[in-house]
C-alpha positions in Angstrom: -47.6 -71.3 21.7 -49.1 -71.9 25.1 -45.8 -71.2 26.8 -45.5 -67.9 25.0 -48.9 -66.8 26.4 -47.8 -67.5 29.9 -44.6 -65.4 29.5 -46.2 -62.4 27.9 -47.8 -61.0 31.1 -44.5 -61.2 32.9 -42.8 -59.2 30.1 -45.5 -56.6 30.2 -45.2 -56.3 34.0 -41.4 -55.8 33.8 -41.7 -52.9 31.4 -44.6 -51.0 32.9 -43.5 -47.3 32.7 -45.5 -44.5 34.1 -47.1 -42.2 31.6 -45.6 -38.7 31.8 -42.9 -36.5 30.5 -40.1 -39.2 30.6 -42.3 -41.6 28.8 -43.0 -38.9 26.2 -39.4 -38.0 25.8 -38.1 -41.6 25.6 -40.9 -42.6 23.2 -39.7 -39.8 20.9 -36.0 -40.5 21.3 -35.9 -44.3 21.4 -39.0 -45.4 19.4 -39.5 -42.5 16.9 -35.9 -41.3 16.3 -34.0 -44.5 17.2 -31.5 -42.2 18.9 -28.3 -44.2 19.3 -27.4 -42.8 22.7 -30.1 -45.1 24.2 -29.7 -48.8 23.4 -33.0 -49.6 25.2 -36.2 -47.7 26.2 -35.3 -48.6 29.8 -31.9 -46.9 29.6 -33.6 -43.7 28.4 -36.3 -43.8 31.0 -34.0 -44.4 33.9 -31.7 -41.6 32.8 -34.6 -39.3 32.3 -36.2 -40.0 35.7 -32.8 -39.5 37.4 -32.3 -36.2 35.6 -35.8 -35.0 36.5 -35.9 -36.1 40.1 -32.3 -35.9 41.3 -31.0 -33.1 39.1 -34.1 -30.9 38.4 -34.1 -31.2 34.6 -37.1 -29.6 32.8 -38.3 -32.9 31.2 -41.6 -31.4 30.1 -39.8 -28.7 28.1 -37.2 -31.0 26.8 -39.9 -33.5 25.6 -41.7 -30.8 23.7 -38.5 -29.5 22.2 -37.4 -33.0 21.1 -40.7 -33.6 19.5 -40.5 -30.3 17.6 -36.9 -31.3 16.5 -38.3 -34.1 14.4 -35.4 -36.4 14.9 -32.8 -33.9 13.9 -29.7 -34.8 16.0 -28.3 -31.3 16.2 -31.7 -29.9 17.3 -32.0 -32.7 19.9 -28.6 -31.8 21.3 -29.8 -28.2 21.5 -32.9 -29.3 23.5 -30.6 -31.1 25.9 -28.5 -28.0 26.4 -31.6 -25.8 26.9 -33.7 -28.0 29.1 -31.4 -30.7 30.5 -29.4 -30.7 33.6 -27.4 -27.5 34.1 
């Protein structure tokens, strides 16, 4: 038990994501919808930040759209087409 308590802070430090549109989007896709395209939260977050910073994706709009899609895969794809990288 004691060993687990020592490891826990390290695990938390390694998964410290900034709050913001990518966190919102990935929370919805990975945690709420369990969207198969992202095997881990980290894979979603890294892809999202790359799309936002390097390719100019409208992550705020996409996050709102995905939340409204309520885990409907076809609607999530439409959100990607509308707000993702062009």
